[in-house]
Structure formats: structure tokens, C-alpha cells
C-alpha positions in Angstrom: 343.6 42.3 -24.4 344.7 43.0 -20.9 345.0 46.7 -21.7 341.5 46.7 -23.2 340.1 44.9 -20.2 341.9 47.4 -17.9 340.5 50.3 -19.9 337.0 48.9 -19.7 337.3 48.6 -15.9 338.5 52.2 -15.7 335.5 53.3 -17.8 333.1 51.2 -15.8 334.5 52.7 -12.6 334.3 56.2 -13.9 330.8 55.5 -15.1 329.8 54.3 -11.6 331.5 57.2 -9.9 329.8 59.7 -12.2 326.3 58.2 -11.8 326.8 57.6 -8.0 327.9 61.3 -7.7 324.9 62.5 -9.6 322.5 60.3 -7.8 323.6 61.6 -4.4 324.4 65.2 -5.2 322.1 66.4 -8.0 319.3 67.2 -5.6 321.6 69.4 -3.6 320.8 67.8 -0.3 317.1 68.1 -0.8 314.4 65.4 -0.3 316.6 63.2 1.8 316.8 64.7 5.3 314.7 67.4 7.0 316.6 70.4 5.9 313.9 72.9 6.7 313.0 73.7 10.3 309.5 74.9 9.8 306.6 74.6 7.4 303.4 76.5 6.5 300.0 74.8 6.3 297.4 76.2 4.0 293.8 74.9 3.9 292.1 75.0 0.5 289.0 73.6 -1.2 290.3 71.6 -4.2 287.0 71.0 -6.1 285.4 73.5 -8.4 282.1 71.6 -8.0 281.8 70.8 -4.3 282.5 73.4 -1.5 282.1 71.2 1.6 284.8 70.1 4.1 285.0 66.7 2.4 286.7 68.5 -0.5 289.3 70.4 1.6 293.0 69.7 1.9 295.9 71.0 3.9 298.9 71.9 1.8 302.3 71.9 3.6 305.2 73.8 2.2 308.7 74.4 3.7 309.3 77.9 5.0 312.1 79.8 3.2 312.4 77.5 0.3 313.2 79.1 -3.0 313.0 76.0 -5.2 310.3 76.4 -7.9 310.1 72.8 -9.2 309.3 70.6 -6.2 307.8 67.1 -6.1 304.3 66.7 -4.6 302.8 64.0 -2.4 299.1 63.8 -1.8 298.4 61.7 1.3 295.0 60.4 2.4 293.7 59.4 5.9 292.3 56.1 7.0 288.9 55.4 8.7 287.3 52.5 6.8 285.7 55.0 4.4 283.2 56.0 7.2 285.4 58.3 9.3 288.8 60.0 9.6 290.0 63.4 8.6 293.1 65.2 7.1 294.0 66.3 10.7 294.8 62.7 11.9 298.3 62.7 13.5 299.8 60.1 11.0 298.8 62.3 8.1 300.1 65.5 9.7 303.4 63.9 10.7 303.9 62.3 7.3 303.2 65.6 5.5 305.3 67.7 7.8 308.3 65.3 7.5 308.3 65.3 3.7 307.7 69.1 3.6 310.7 69.6 5.8 312.7 67.6 3.3 311.7 70.0 0.5 308.5 68.3 -0.9 305.1 70.0 -1.2 302.6 67.7 0.5 298.9 67.7 0.9 296.7 65.9 3.5 293.4 65.4 1.6 289.8 64.9 2.7 287.4 62.9 0.6 283.8 61.8 0.6 282.8 59.2 3.2 279.8 56.9 3.6 277.2 58.6 5.7 276.0 55.4 7.4 278.7 53.0 8.6 276.3 50.0 9.1 274.8 50.3 5.7 278.3 50.6 4.2 279.6 47.5 5.9 276.6 45.4 4.7 276.2 46.6 1.1 279.0 45.8 -1.4 277.5 48.0 -4.1 277.6 50.9 -1.7 281.2 50.0 -0.9 282.2 50.2 -4.5 280.3 53.5 -5.0 282.0 55.0 -1.9 285.5 54.0 -3.0 285.0 55.4 -6.5 283.7 58.6 -5.1 286.8 58.9 -3.0 289.0 58.1 -6.0 287.1 60.8 -8.0 287.9 63.3 -5.2 291.6 62.5 -5.1 291.8 62.7 -8.9 290.2 66.1 -8.7 292.8 67.1 -6.0 295.6 66.0 -8.4 294.1 68.0 -11.2 293.7 71.0 -8.9 297.5 71.2 -8.6 298.0 70.8 -12.3 295.4 73.5 -12.9 297.2 75.8 -10.5 300.5 74.9 -12.2 299.2 76.3 -15.5 297.9 79.4 -13.8 300.9 80.7 -11.9 302.1 77.6 -10.0 301.3 79.0 -6.6 302.9 75.9 -4.9 306.0 75.8 -7.0 305.6 72.1 -7.9 306.9 70.0 -10.7 303.6 68.8 -12.2 305.4 65.8 -13.7 306.4 64.5 -10.3 303.2 63.8 -8.2 303.0 60.9 -5.8 299.9 59.6 -4.0 299.7 57.6 -0.8 297.8 57.0 2.4 297.2 54.9 5.5 294.6 52.1 5.5 291.6 53.4 3.5 293.8 56.1 2.2 296.3 53.5 0.9 293.3 51.6 -0.6 292.4 54.8 -2.5 296.0 55.3 -3.7 296.6 51.9 -5.1 293.2 51.5 -6.7 293.4 55.0 -8.2 296.7 54.3 -9.8 296.1 50.7 -11.0 292.6 50.8 -12.4 293.5 51.9 -15.8 290.3 51.2 -17.8 286.6 50.8 -17.1 286.8 47.5 -18.8 289.1 46.2 -16.0 286.2 46.4 -13.6 283.8 43.4 -13.1 280.2 43.4 -14.3 279.1 40.4 -12.2 277.9 39.8 -9.5 278.0 43.6 -9.2 278.1 45.8 -12.3 281.1 47.9 -11.1 281.6 49.3 -14.6 278.1 50.9 -14.4 278.8 52.3 -10.9 282.0 53.9 -12.1 280.3 55.3 -15.2 277.4 56.8 -13.1 280.0 58.7 -11.2 281.7 60.3 -14.2 283.9 57.4 -15.3 287.4 56.8 -14.0 288.1 60.6 -13.9 285.1 61.1 -11.6 282.6 63.9 -10.9 284.6 66.1 -8.6 285.8 68.7 -11.1 288.9 70.4 -12.4 288.2 68.7 -15.7 290.7 69.1 -18.6 293.8 68.3 -16.6 295.7 65.0 -16.0 295.3 62.9 -12.9 298.3 60.7 -13.7 300.8 60.1 -10.9 304.5 59.0 -10.7 304.3 56.5 -7.8 302.2 55.0 -5.1 302.7 54.8 -1.3 300.6 52.4 0.7 300.7 52.3 4.5 298.6 49.2 5.4 296.5 49.6 2.2 295.5 47.1 -0.4 293.8 46.6 -3.8 290.6 44.9 -4.8 292.2 42.8 -7.5 295.9 42.3 -7.8 295.5 41.6 -11.6 295.0 45.3 -12.0 298.7 45.8 -11.4 300.6 45.5 -14.7 304.0 46.4 -16.1 302.9 49.8 -17.4 301.8 51.0 -13.9 303.5 53.3 -11.5 306.2 52.2 -8.9 304.8 50.9 -5.6 306.2 51.1 -2.1 304.2 49.6 0.7 304.5 49.0 4.4 302.3 46.5 6.3 302.1 44.1 9.2 301.9 40.5 8.2 299.1 39.8 10.7 296.9 42.6 9.3 293.3 41.5 8.8 291.7 44.9 8.6 293.2 45.3 5.2 294.3 41.7 4.7 298.1 41.3 4.3 297.3 38.6 1.7 293.8 38.6 0.4 290.6 38.7 2.4 287.5 40.7 3.2 288.0 44.2 4.5 287.6 44.7 8.2 287.7 40.8 8.4 283.9 40.9 7.7 282.5 38.6 5.1 280.1 41.3 3.9 283.0 43.6 2.9 284.8 43.5 -0.4 288.1 41.7 -0.8 291.3 43.6 -0.3 294.8 42.2 -1.1 297.6 43.8 0.8 301.4 43.8 0.5 301.7 40.0 0.7 300.0 39.7 -2.7 300.6 43.1 -4.4 304.4 42.8 -4.4 304.6 39.2 -5.9 302.3 40.5 -8.6 304.5 43.6 -9.1 307.5 41.3 -9.3 305.8 39.0 -11.8 305.0 41.9 -14.2 308.3 43.6 -13.8 307.0 46.7 -11.9 309.4 48.7 -9.8 308.4 48.1 -6.2 309.7 47.6 -2.6 308.0 46.5 0.6 308.7 46.7 4.3 307.0 44.0 6.3 306.5 44.2 10.1 306.4 40.6 11.4 303.7 39.9 13.9 302.1 43.4 13.5 298.4 44.0 12.8 296.8 47.1 11.4 297.4 50.0 13.8 301.2 50.5 13.8 300.8 53.9 12.0 298.0 55.6 14.1 300.4 57.3 16.6 302.5 59.0 13.9 306.0 60.0 15.0 305.4 58.5 18.4 305.8 55.1 16.8 309.2 53.9 15.8 307.5 51.8 13.1 305.9 54.8 11.6 309.1 56.8 11.5 310.8 53.8 9.9 308.1 53.6 7.3 308.6 57.3 6.5 312.3 56.7 6.0 311.7 53.6 3.9 309.3 55.6 1.7 311.8 58.5 1.4 314.5 56.0 0.3 312.2 54.5 -2.3 311.1 57.9 -3.8 314.5 59.5 -3.8 315.9 57.8 -6.9 312.7 58.4 -8.8 313.0 62.2 -8.5 314.0 64.1 -11.7 317.0 65.7 -10.0 318.4 62.1 -9.6 317.8 61.1 -13.2 320.7 59.6 -15.0 318.9 58.6 -18.1 320.8 61.0 -20.3 324.2 59.7 -19.3 325.8 57.3 -21.8 329.4 56.3 -21.1 329.7 53.1 -23.2 327.8 52.6 -26.4 326.9 48.9 -26.4 323.8 46.9 -27.0 325.1 44.0 -24.8 324.0 44.1 -21.2 325.4 41.6 -18.8 325.9 42.0 -15.1 329.5 42.9 -14.4 329.5 43.1 -10.6 327.5 44.3 -7.5 329.0 46.9 -5.2 327.9 48.4 -2.0 327.5 52.1 -1.2 331.2 52.4 -0.6 332.1 50.8 -3.9 333.2 47.5 -2.5 332.3 44.4 -4.6 329.8 42.2 -2.7 327.5 39.3 -3.3 323.7 39.9 -3.7 322.3 40.3 -0.2 319.4 41.9 1.6 318.8 44.8 4.0 321.3 47.2 2.3 321.6 49.5 -0.7 323.5 47.8 -3.6 324.5 49.0 -7.1 324.4 46.6 -10.1 326.9 47.5 -12.7 326.4 46.2 -16.3 328.7 45.7 -19.2 326.9 48.5 -21.2 327.7 51.0 -18.6 324.3 51.0 -16.9 324.1 51.2 -13.1 321.0 50.2 -11.2 320.4 51.0 -7.5 318.5 48.3 -5.7 317.3 47.9 -2.1 316.1 44.5 -0.9 314.5 44.2 2.5 314.2 40.8 4.2 
């Protein structure tokens, strides 16, 4: 029995070393640090229906990169759905940083409300504006898949597309990903289902029809969702960063802009407990005592650069080059936690603020990061 147990320990250790090695070397140094010194920005119109600047995006690619299967991130600006642009410094800095890591990134414009006062006073107009913006971003996602099927100009992996944004851009991202069916939407006191249907349904009216708008994960910088119950166990992984005193997009749940006339938004304080409850992969970075504007200065803010690093660490294990799903060392249906080890392989107790690896008796290894 002692020999069997010793052999099992050796197999578990070899399994861990193998998976650890693959997880940290399979991407060949890409997507973790800024390995490219310069990038190229290309501005394109992504809609085959609209030709205005609200349907333009800036695509960032690393100079000198020969990889032909790169993950893509679409990132959207803030501005309360009445202002903002793809040239805002936080969007530029985010896209440049990830492009220098080897990603393809896009800072995307979308339709805005033309009259800010009317927008803030009319909840039906708010729903209509948000669904127009979601329709635009879905069209931008489809633009890349359409291009993939017609020469793949940007050398992307069309199965690895993430979306994110700051403030209103984060609101777009989470609602785009987590509203799965028209029937999820309310019909009273406002018939939101009818609003969505009048704009082309959940896929929208912005073109590039016939291609998927599915995504692989969601990034929210100070964003939120209208109804946390839209988050379920079949949804895409979520990473979010927010200040716990944010009332513009309420960290918990409250009216947007802290105005009673604006629709409810639920931020990180409610999205992640819901994600935990349904078993959705997620992680959150909370800035205690911080309100809404920590991201607006881009790289000039240490909180922004920390948020970018936090996002990178969350996305990195999700990339196909880090996949270990085809590795099977031990054939067993029994799965019990064997031990927890740190990044150096030392056995530790469960703790926060560090990367840990959970090793199970069937040979599976899970990487977890818990932030307190």
C-alpha cells in the first residue's frame, strides 16, 4: 500500500509539473508581458449598413508579429451613452498594452443618444440606446468573423474573442454577453422585448448578418448589468474591476448616474456573488474607497495599470494555447481535493491574494486566484 501511495504521489507530481509547464510555456511567452515594442493602428468601418463615424473602430496589431491565430479583444469607451469616443486615453492605453502582448485589439465606437437630457429622463429611450449600442458591438464582432472567413486579414482566432469596456462600455459588454434570449427581457412597466425586436432582435440591425456574435469572456471596468439574474451557469467568464463607492454605475445596485430617472445598474458587488452562486468562472478586483473615475487617466493611473494586469492574469489561462483539456494522466471518476500548492509547488493552506493550484485525486489541476 505504501508503494502504491508513493507511486500515486509521483504520478500526481508529474501531472502537476506537466500541466504547470504547459500552462506557462505553451503560449511561448506571448499574451503575458509586452513583448512587442510597437503597434499599428488601423481605422475601419465595421458595419455593412451604416457608414458614419459611430460605426468605426481602431484595430491595434503588434508590429512584426508572425502569429496567425491571435486572440481578439473588443473594448468600448465610456460616456454615459451620450458621449465618449474610441480615442479616449483609457481605451487607447488598454488596446495598446494588450496588442503589445500579442493580442489583436479594437477600440470601438457605437451609436449614442443625441440628446443627453432626454436620455436621462426617458427610460424607454435608455433601453433603446443601450440595445442600439449592443447591436453595433455585435456587428463589430461579426465583422471580424466575416473577415476571418475571407482571408483573415487580422490573423485572429475567431473562437477566442473577448469583449470589455469602461463604464458605459462595460455596461455594453456584460449586457451583450448575458442577455441570452428575448424572453429574458421584461415586458412591464416597459416592454423591453418589443424594443429589442424593433431593433432587429438580440443580434441587432447593424449588419454583417450570418456570422456569430458569441464571445469567450467579459471584461468590465466600472460597468454593470441591468438584472443580475441574467447571469447563469452557461454564460461566459467574467472579470471586473470597480471601486466600492461607485454610484455612477452602482457597485451594488442602484440607478445609473445616481439619478432616479435612470435605469438600475448592478455592479461588481452584485455580479460576482451571482456568478459564484451559479458556478460561473469569475474574478473581481475591488478598490476600497474609490468612486467611478479611477480609469479615466489610463496608464497615468496606477489603479488602471493594475486593472490591466489583473485582466491579463484572468484571460491568460482561458487562451487555447494554455488549454490542458486533452491531458489525462490518471483515469479515475473519483475527484477529491488532494492538496493546494503555490506557484513554486509548495503545499499551502487556502488563502487570498496569490495564485494557487488545486490538485485532485483524478489528476486534474485547477488554477485559482482569490483577491481579498
